[in-house]
C-alpha positions in Angstrom: -81.8 -17.9 -214.0 -82.1 -19.7 -210.7 -81.1 -16.4 -208.8 -83.8 -14.5 -210.7 -86.6 -17.3 -209.8 -85.5 -17.0 -206.1 -85.5 -13.3 -206.1 -89.0 -13.3 -207.7 -90.1 -15.7 -205.2 -88.9 -13.7 -202.5 -90.5 -10.7 -203.9 -93.7 -12.6 -204.2 -93.5 -13.8 -200.5 -92.8 -10.3 -199.3 -96.0 -8.9 -201.2 -98.1 -11.9 -199.8 -97.1 -10.9 -196.4 -97.7 -7.4 -196.9 -101.1 -8.0 -198.3 -102.0 -10.4 -195.5 -100.9 -7.7 -192.9 -103.0 -5.1 -194.9 -105.8 -7.4 -194.7 -105.6 -8.2 -191.1 -105.3 -4.3 -190.2 -108.3 -3.7 -192.3 -110.3 -6.6 -190.8 -109.2 -5.2 -187.4 -110.6 -1.7 -188.2 -113.7 -3.2 -189.7 -114.3 -5.2 -186.2 -113.8 -2.1 -184.3 -116.0 0.0 -186.4 -118.8 -2.8 -186.2 -118.3 -2.6 -182.5 -118.7 1.2 -182.2 -121.8 0.9 -184.3 -123.6 -1.7 -182.5 -122.9 -0.2 -179.1 -123.0 3.5 -179.7 -120.0 4.3 -177.8 -117.7 7.6 -178.0 -114.8 5.2 -178.7 -112.7 6.1 -181.8 -110.6 3.6 -184.1 -107.1 2.8 -183.4 -104.5 1.1 -185.3 -100.9 0.0 -185.0 -100.6 -0.3 -189.0 -97.5 0.8 -190.7 -99.3 1.6 -193.9 -99.9 5.3 -194.5 -103.2 4.7 -196.7 -104.6 2.6 -194.0 -103.7 5.3 -191.4 -105.3 7.8 -193.6 -108.4 5.6 -193.9 -108.6 5.5 -189.9 -108.2 9.0 -189.6 -111.0 9.8 -192.0 -113.3 7.3 -190.5 -112.6 8.9 -187.0 -113.6 12.4 -188.3 -116.9 10.8 -189.5 -117.4 9.0 -186.1 -116.6 12.4 -184.2 -119.1 14.2 -186.4 -121.7 11.5 -185.7 -120.9 11.6 -182.1 -121.5 15.5 -181.9 -124.8 14.9 -183.8 -125.9 12.1 -181.4 -125.1 14.4 -178.4 -126.9 17.3 -179.9 -130.0 15.2 -180.7 -130.0 13.6 -177.0 -129.8 17.2 -175.8 -132.5 18.4 -177.9 -134.7 15.3 -176.9 -133.9 16.3 -173.3 -134.9 19.8 -173.8 -138.2 18.8 -175.7 -139.2 16.5 -172.9 -138.5 19.0 -170.3 -140.2 21.6 -172.3 -143.3 19.4 -172.5 -143.2 19.1 -168.9 -143.0 22.8 -168.4 -145.7 23.7 -171.0 -148.1 21.2 -169.2 -147.4 22.7 -166.0 -147.6 26.3 -167.2 -151.0 25.8 -168.9 -152.4 23.5 -166.1 -151.7 25.8 -163.2 -153.9 28.8 -164.3 -156.4 26.6 -165.7 -156.9 24.5 -162.5 -156.7 27.7 -160.4 -159.5 29.3 -162.4 -161.5 26.3 -162.1 -161.2 26.1 -158.4 -162.4 29.6 -158.1 -165.3 28.8 -160.2 -166.5 26.1 -158.1 -166.2 28.4 -155.1 -168.4 30.9 -156.8 -170.8 28.4 -157.6 -170.9 27.3 -153.8 -173.8 28.5 -151.8 -171.4 29.0 -148.9 -169.4 31.7 -150.5 -170.2 35.1 -149.5 -171.2 37.7 -152.2 -168.5 40.0 -151.6 -166.0 37.4 -152.1 -167.3 36.5 -155.5 -166.4 39.7 -157.0 -162.9 39.0 -155.7 -162.9 35.6 -157.1 -163.9 36.7 -160.3 -160.9 39.3 -160.8 -158.7 36.3 -159.8 -160.2 34.1 -162.6 -159.8 37.1 -165.0 -156.2 37.4 -164.2 -155.7 33.6 -164.4 -157.5 33.3 -167.8 -155.2 36.2 -169.2 -152.2 34.6 -168.1 -153.5 31.4 -169.9 -154.2 33.4 -173.0 -150.7 34.9 -173.1 -149.0 31.6 -172.7 -150.9 30.3 -175.4 -150.3 33.2 -177.7 -146.4 32.8 -177.0 -146.7 29.2 -178.1 -148.7 29.9 -181.1 -146.4 32.8 -182.1 -143.3 30.6 -181.6 -144.8 27.9 -183.7 -145.6 30.3 -186.5 -142.1 31.5 -186.4 -140.6 28.2 -186.7 -142.7 27.2 -189.4 -142.1 30.7 -191.2 -146.0 31.3 -191.3 -145.6 34.8 -190.0 -146.0 37.4 -193.0 -143.2 40.1 -192.9 -143.6 43.5 -194.8 -140.1 44.8 -195.2 -139.6 48.5 -195.6 -137.0 51.3 -194.4 -137.4 51.5 -190.6 -136.4 54.6 -188.5 -134.9 52.4 -185.7 -134.2 55.6 -183.5 -137.9 56.7 -183.6 -139.2 53.1 -183.2 -137.0 52.5 -180.3 -137.7 55.6 -178.4 -141.3 55.6 -179.0 -141.4 51.8 -177.6 -139.3 52.6 -174.5 -141.8 55.5 -173.7 -144.7 53.4 -173.7 -143.2 51.5 -170.7 -142.8 54.8 -168.6 -145.6 54.0 -166.1 -144.1 50.6 -165.5 -140.5 51.9 -164.9 -141.9 54.5 -162.4 -144.1 51.9 -160.6 -140.7 49.5 -160.1 -138.6 52.4 -159.0 -136.2 51.9 -161.9 -133.6 54.3 -163.1 -133.8 54.5 -166.7 -131.2 55.8 -169.2 -131.8 56.2 -172.7 -128.9 57.0 -175.3 -130.7 57.2 -178.7 -129.0 59.7 -181.2 -131.2 62.1 -183.1 -129.4 61.0 -186.6 -131.6 58.3 -188.0 -130.5 54.6 -188.5 -132.4 53.0 -191.1 -132.9 49.2 -191.2 -134.9 47.2 -193.9 -137.2 45.1 -191.8 -140.7 44.6 -190.6 -142.1 47.3 -188.1 -144.3 44.9 -186.4 -141.6 42.6 -185.7 -139.1 45.1 -184.5 -141.8 46.6 -182.3 -142.4 43.1 -180.7 -138.5 42.6 -180.4 -138.1 45.9 -178.2 -141.3 45.1 -176.4 -140.2 41.6 -175.5 -136.7 42.9 -174.2 -138.2 45.6 -172.1 -140.8 43.4 -170.6 -138.0 40.9 -169.9 -136.0 43.5 -168.1 -139.0 44.4 -166.1 -139.7 40.9 -165.1 -136.2 39.9 -164.2 -134.2 42.7 -163.8 -133.6 45.2 -160.9 -133.2 49.0 -160.5 -131.4 50.1 -163.5 -132.1 49.8 -167.2 -130.2 51.3 -170.0 -130.9 51.3 -173.6 -128.4 52.7 -176.2 -128.1 52.8 -179.9 -124.7 53.0 -181.7 -124.8 54.4 -185.1 -121.4 53.5 -186.2 -121.4 49.7 -185.1 -125.0 49.5 -185.9 -126.2 47.9 -182.5 -128.5 48.4 -179.9 -127.6 47.6 -176.2 -130.0 46.7 -173.8 -128.7 46.7 -170.1 -130.3 45.8 -166.9 -129.0 45.1 -163.5 -129.7 41.5 -162.3 -129.2 39.8 -159.0 -126.6 37.1 -158.8 -124.9 38.2 -161.7 -121.6 36.5 -160.8 -123.1 33.0 -161.3 -125.6 33.9 -163.9 -125.5 31.7 -167.0 -126.2 33.6 -170.3 -125.8 30.6 -172.5 -129.1 29.0 -172.2 -130.9 32.4 -172.4 -131.7 32.3 -176.1 -132.9 28.7 -175.9 -136.6 27.7 -176.2 -138.6 27.5 -173.1 -135.8 28.4 -170.8 -136.8 30.6 -167.9 -134.3 31.6 -165.0 -137.1 30.9 -162.5 -136.9 27.3 -162.0 -140.4 27.2 -160.0 -141.8 29.0 -163.0 -143.7 30.9 -160.7 -143.8 33.9 -162.9 -146.0 31.9 -165.3 -143.7 32.5 -168.3 -143.1 30.0 -171.1 -139.6 31.2 -171.5 -140.2 31.8 -175.1 -139.7 35.7 -175.0 -135.9 35.9 -175.9 -136.6 32.9 -178.2 -139.0 34.8 -180.2 -136.9 37.8 -180.3 -133.9 35.6 -181.6 -136.3 34.2 -184.3 -137.7 37.6 -185.4 -134.1 39.4 -185.5 -132.3 36.5 -187.5 -135.4 36.3 -190.0 -134.8 39.9 -190.9 -131.1 39.2 -191.3 -129.8 40.9 -187.8 -128.1 39.2 -184.9 -128.4 38.9 -181.1 -126.0 37.9 -178.5 -126.1 38.1 -174.6 -123.4 38.7 -171.9 -123.0 39.6 -168.1 -120.6 42.5 -167.4 -120.3 44.3 -164.1 -123.8 43.0 -162.5 -125.6 43.8 -165.9 -127.2 41.5 -168.1 -126.5 43.0 -171.7 -128.3 42.0 -174.9 -126.9 43.4 -178.0 -129.0 43.4 -181.3 -126.9 43.7 -184.3 -128.1 45.5 -187.6 -125.2 45.2 -189.8 -126.2 42.8 -192.7 -122.8 42.6 -194.2 
């Protein structure tokens, strides 16, 4: 009987020690977690416990912390981009407006000669058109984000629409001495989408080429892969970063002297994804390639 009591006491002491160690391990985890929460560090939980359940708990909590860390990093990045976007938009809108006001004041001045007033009026007209284009881009992007743009879905002959849209830029390509290659099969590729949106997609991509590309422009449609490739030669292709191209308000012209909101490709992305298509960008052999995917599988 005495041996039984002794064994029972030993077992009891063992479990008490075990429970105390588990309690200490949990308290240590709780202390570390509280520190991480209060200081918003990228630190993860560590434990020296021998208990599998506590190790599993620590591992699960670390997964939650890592996910929270990713969300925080993404949120901080979005906030930085938003602040930069506000600065850029303010600059983009203020510049043509300030310029137009300046020329209006010169026209109103008695010292300005009459022949110069006509020249200033043309400059004012250009500045106000620039301002109008910037405002339209912002309004269109806002409507797309809010899903306020009505779309009328129908079977679209992509070949014909693409061919017609490219042809409308014939004069611009000639003026800029572009070598244009068009590879659009006569066999029709149909896609269920909105005609107006698709035309805007093609126009934005071509305008982007004319604004930032050089010398060569290729457009091709692959019937089997259901893809459209827009290729244009770019300067400094080796160091060109394609990752931010589809980001809102991004423009490769850091000075923003081209008076662009940087929304052209972002609008393309919003339009094509809203119709079930895809878009991706890459640089290969001095060419910027933008691929539009039309396979809804």
